[in-house]
C-alpha positions, 0 to 999 in steps of 0.5 A: 062520080061525074061530080067528083071528076068535075071537081078533080078537073077544076082542082087540076086547072087551079093548080096548073094556073097557079103554077103558070102565074107564080113561076113567071113572077119568080123568074122575073124577080130573079132576072131583075137581080141578074141584070144588075152589073156587079159592083166595081171597086168604088161601090164595093168599098161603099158597101163595106162601110155602109154595112157598118154605119150606113154613111159613106163619104170618101175623100172626094165627098168631104167638101160636101159632108165633113167628118162632123156632119157625117157623124151627125148623119150617121146618128140621124139614119142609125135608127131610121125607119125605113132603113136609109143608107147614104153615099156622098161622093163626087161624080166620076165618069170613070168610077165603073158604075155607070150612073147613080141609078146603078149605084142604088141598084148595086147597093140595094142588091148587096144590102137590102132591096127594100132599103132606101139608098141615097146617092149624092154626087153634087148640086142637082145630081143624085138619086134616092130610091129603092131597088125592090119597091116604090118610094115617093120622096120630095128630096132635092139635091140642092143645098147642104146634104145634111139638111136634105137628108134630115128632111128625108128622114122626117118625110119617110118616118114610119112609112113602109117601102112596098110595091104599089098597093095590089100590084103584085097580088093583082098580077098573080091573081090575074095570072092564076085566073088566066092560067086556070082557064088555059089549063081547064081548056087543055084538060077538057080537050084532053078528056075529049080526046080520051073519050073519042079514043074510048069510043073507037075501042067500043067503050063508053065516052066517059072514063069510069070512076075508080070503083066502076068498070067499063060496061 
């Protein structure tokens, strides 16, 4: 019966440890999305079009990507793997989205956190990233957007957008171990307190099994 109590205590510790690890992980992911500012009119318009053809070029971006080039880019990214969404527009300090990094987050949150978002605002200014995951790209915001986007599609072809290998799993495993240790310590202290209370009442220190009574 002592063995059963030991295994029961260990099981309780592991369960409590898992809860201690997974709970904060879920909370961190939720808080990350909650920290993203809601998109303004300009980004909302981009999101609406990106859900249709994955490329958004308002009038102020036509000098960088004309209609013919836009159609070619649409065909280029239509079946891209991983998914790629492209915005080409001029930089604006009054657009209501802060910076192009904010655009990546807002579009990613609205469409797909693992999608690759390209925001091209002009020579030397832009971003290519994912909201939830890790992405390496050598893309430079120089020259023609169409040419750079074609290179990006070729560079990422077949690549998976995932968090750095083992990062999330390692954090959860470490959290489970630490949580289990903490829960095990708490369980042991609780059983010790129960034991001393039983001694003060003239009963055995250990709690008897379900088919045993105090002797």
